[in-house]
C-alpha positions in Angstrom: -42.5 69.4 72.0 -39.3 71.5 72.4 -39.5 75.3 72.3 -38.0 76.8 69.2 -34.7 78.6 69.6 -34.8 82.4 69.1 -33.3 83.4 65.7 -30.2 85.0 67.4 -29.6 81.6 69.0 -29.6 79.9 65.6 -26.2 81.3 64.7 -25.0 81.0 68.3 -25.8 77.3 68.3 -24.4 76.8 64.8 -21.2 78.4 65.9 -20.9 76.3 69.1 -21.1 73.1 67.1 -18.9 74.3 64.3 -15.8 72.9 66.0 -17.7 69.7 66.6 -17.4 68.9 62.9 -13.7 68.1 63.5 -13.2 68.5 67.2 -16.0 67.0 69.3 -14.9 68.7 72.5 -16.8 71.8 71.4 -17.2 74.8 73.7 -20.0 73.6 75.9 -19.5 73.6 79.7 -20.6 71.0 82.2 -24.1 71.8 83.6 -24.1 74.6 86.2 -23.3 73.5 89.7 -21.6 70.2 88.7 -17.9 69.6 88.9 -16.6 68.5 85.5 -16.1 64.8 85.1 -12.4 63.7 84.8 -11.5 64.7 81.3 -9.9 61.3 81.1 -6.4 62.2 79.9 -4.5 59.5 78.0 -2.6 57.5 80.6 0.5 55.7 79.7 -0.8 52.2 80.4 1.7 49.5 81.6 2.4 47.1 78.8 2.0 44.3 81.4 -1.7 44.9 82.0 -3.8 41.9 81.2 -7.1 43.9 80.9 -8.5 44.2 77.4 -11.5 46.5 77.2 -14.0 47.0 74.3 -12.3 50.3 73.5 -10.6 50.6 70.1 -6.8 50.4 70.0 -4.2 48.9 67.7 -1.3 51.3 68.0 1.8 51.7 66.0 5.3 50.2 66.3 6.9 53.4 65.1 7.3 56.2 67.7 7.5 58.7 64.9 4.3 57.6 63.1 2.8 61.1 63.5 5.6 62.8 61.5 3.5 62.3 58.4 1.2 65.1 59.6 3.9 67.7 60.4 3.3 70.9 58.5 -0.3 70.0 57.6 -2.6 73.0 57.2 -6.3 72.7 56.2 -9.1 75.2 56.0 -12.8 74.4 55.9 -15.7 76.7 55.2 -18.8 76.4 57.4 -22.1 76.5 55.6 -25.4 76.9 57.4 -28.9 77.3 56.0 -27.3 77.2 52.5 -25.2 80.2 53.3 -21.5 79.5 52.5 -18.9 81.4 54.5 -20.6 81.6 57.9 -17.2 80.7 59.4 -13.9 79.1 58.7 -12.2 76.2 60.6 -8.4 76.1 60.4 -6.6 72.9 61.4 -2.8 72.6 61.8 -0.2 70.1 63.0 3.5 71.1 63.9 6.5 69.7 65.6 6.7 70.6 69.3 9.6 71.5 71.6 11.1 68.1 71.9 11.3 64.8 69.9 7.9 63.1 69.4 6.1 66.1 70.7 3.6 68.0 68.5 1.4 71.1 68.6 -2.0 71.1 67.1 -4.8 73.6 66.7 -8.5 73.8 65.6 -9.5 77.4 65.2 -13.1 78.6 64.3 -13.5 82.1 63.0 -17.0 83.5 62.6 -17.4 86.0 59.8 -18.7 89.5 59.9 -22.4 89.7 60.7 -22.5 86.1 62.1 -19.9 87.0 64.7 -22.0 90.1 65.6 -25.3 88.2 65.8 -24.0 85.3 67.9 -21.7 87.6 70.0 -19.0 84.9 69.6 -15.5 85.8 68.5 -12.7 83.4 67.6 -12.8 79.9 69.2 -9.7 77.7 69.6 -8.7 74.3 70.7 -4.9 74.0 71.1 -3.1 70.8 72.2 0.4 69.7 72.9 0.6 66.0 72.2 3.2 63.3 72.8 3.8 60.0 71.1 3.6 57.6 74.1 3.0 53.9 74.6 0.0 51.8 75.5 0.5 48.0 75.8 3.8 48.4 74.0 2.4 50.3 71.0 2.6 54.0 70.2 -0.2 56.6 70.1 -0.7 60.3 70.5 -1.6 61.5 74.0 -2.4 65.1 75.3 0.1 66.8 77.6 -1.8 70.2 77.6 -5.1 71.1 76.1 -6.4 74.7 76.0 -9.9 75.7 74.9 -10.6 79.5 74.6 -13.4 81.6 73.1 -14.7 85.1 73.2 -18.3 85.8 74.0 -19.9 89.2 74.5 -16.4 90.6 74.6 -15.2 88.3 77.4 -12.4 85.8 77.0 -13.0 82.4 78.5 -10.1 79.9 78.8 -10.0 76.3 80.0 -6.6 74.6 80.3 -5.8 71.0 81.2 -2.3 69.8 82.1 -1.6 66.1 82.4 0.9 64.4 84.6 1.1 60.7 83.6 3.7 59.8 86.3 1.2 60.9 89.0 -1.9 59.8 87.0 -3.4 63.3 87.5 -4.4 66.4 85.6 -5.0 70.0 86.5 -8.0 72.0 85.3 -7.7 75.8 85.3 -10.4 78.2 84.1 -10.2 81.9 83.7 -12.5 84.8 82.5 -10.6 87.8 81.2 -7.5 86.5 82.9 -9.1 86.2 86.3 -9.0 82.6 87.7 -12.4 81.0 88.3 -11.3 77.4 88.9 -8.0 75.7 89.7 -8.3 72.0 90.7 -6.4 68.8 90.5 -8.0 65.4 89.6 -6.7 61.9 89.5 -7.4 59.1 87.1 -6.8 55.3 86.9 -3.2 54.5 85.9 -4.2 51.7 83.4 -6.9 53.7 81.6 -6.2 55.4 78.3 -8.2 58.4 77.1 -8.2 60.9 74.2 -8.8 64.6 73.8 -10.4 65.8 70.5 -7.0 66.5 68.9 -5.4 63.2 69.7 -8.5 61.3 68.7 -8.6 63.1 65.3 -5.0 62.4 64.4 -4.9 58.9 65.9 -7.9 58.0 63.9 -6.3 59.2 60.7 -3.1 57.3 61.5 -4.9 54.0 62.0 -4.2 53.8 65.7 -7.7 52.5 66.3 -7.5 50.0 63.5 -8.1 50.2 59.7 -11.3 52.2 58.8 -12.9 49.4 56.9 -16.7 49.6 56.2 -18.8 48.3 59.0 -16.1 48.8 61.6 -17.2 50.3 65.0 -14.9 52.7 66.9 -15.2 53.3 70.7 -12.7 55.8 72.1 -12.5 57.1 75.7 -12.8 60.9 75.6 -12.7 64.0 77.7 -16.2 64.7 79.0 -17.5 67.7 77.1 -20.8 68.4 75.4 -22.3 65.5 77.3 -19.9 62.9 75.8 -17.9 60.4 77.9 -16.5 58.7 74.8 -16.5 59.0 71.0 -18.4 56.2 69.3 -18.9 55.9 65.6 -19.0 53.6 62.6 -17.3 53.4 59.2 -20.4 53.5 56.9 -21.2 50.7 54.5 -22.4 51.4 51.0 -26.1 51.1 51.9 -25.6 53.6 54.8 -24.3 56.6 52.7 -27.7 58.2 51.9 -27.2 61.1 54.4 -24.1 62.2 52.5 -25.0 61.2 49.0 -24.9 64.8 47.6 -21.6 65.4 49.2 -20.1 62.3 47.7 -21.1 63.6 44.3 -19.3 66.9 45.0 -16.3 65.1 46.5 -15.7 62.0 44.4 -12.3 61.5 46.0 -13.9 60.6 49.3 -13.4 56.9 50.0 -14.3 56.5 53.7 -17.2 58.1 55.6 -17.2 58.0 59.4 -20.3 58.7 61.5 -19.7 59.8 65.1 -22.5 59.9 67.7 -23.2 63.3 69.3 -24.8 64.0 72.7 -28.5 64.5 73.3 -28.0 68.0 74.8 -27.0 69.3 71.3 -30.3 68.0 70.0 -32.6 69.3 72.8 -32.7 65.9 74.5 -33.4 63.9 71.3 -31.2 60.9 70.5 -29.6 60.2 67.1 -27.4 63.2 66.5 -24.4 62.4 64.3 -21.5 64.1 62.6 -20.4 62.6 59.3 -16.8 63.1 58.1 -15.6 62.2 54.6 -12.0 61.0 54.1 -10.0 60.1 50.9 -7.9 56.9 50.6 -5.0 58.7 52.5 -7.4 59.6 55.3 -7.3 63.3 54.4 -10.7 64.9 55.4 -12.8 66.7 52.8 -16.1 67.4 54.4 -18.1 67.3 57.6 -21.8 67.4 58.2 -24.1 67.6 61.2 -27.6 67.1 59.8 -31.0 68.0 61.3 -30.0 70.0 64.3 -33.2 71.2 66.0 -34.0 74.8 65.2 -30.8 75.1 63.2 -30.9 72.5 60.3 -27.9 71.2 58.6 -24.3 72.5 59.2 -21.6 71.7 56.8 -17.8 72.0 56.8 -16.4 72.0 53.3 -12.7 71.9 52.4 -11.4 74.9 50.6 
């Protein structure tokens, strides 16, 4: 039987997984003493490759397919233990410095007493994305990904920079501006990966295929929070019981996606999932991670 988490850890754990509701990278490091696995940046695969994996990909014929998201701003309230307003998640998507480049961010802000109890400050995932090709079709791929958070007054930053010509990426970590890691890694030239931002926007744009009920998605991902890939399903009508109350509150929701989470978030127990509800235009309206050990249910509700 797992030991209960101290009460102070309740809010700390809830805040750590808050970003997982819409950005599964989270803020959890690799186990101490282990080098991080390749964060699997999206490689620009050659269109001549004959390999077809089980990973989901359809792509778009339009290099500007992501223009539909430009200017998008969304705010979600985090609810925990039936307390609304524990934190906010702000999501944004803007044009970048050049054509077909974009800047995205996921920002979680704990409120008042919850920030003090958990000792966490603001948490951010910021990405620069580019519309690149895979097998002759377009998709979003990360050029730079930065994860930063404040804990006990210290600022921790992780930054990834990807070089698709050299099939490599650089990982740099700092604490209060002092470098703690700076290392280059390589990855296979014909493999394609996503970071949380590219996965989120690609999914909404149909890059992995139409989100029809019963469809299974399998997406190569950065390895964070124990995940080597994102896997999930578009729920059928008989699978909607976990979100039945949310569907009553959000009747505009047309599609519910469940995404598997790692065991380490659930104290070694399998079966953890995040549920995200989208309307017919794939606009998100709610997120739910149910039954987290010693925490309970955590909700993200659109303002």
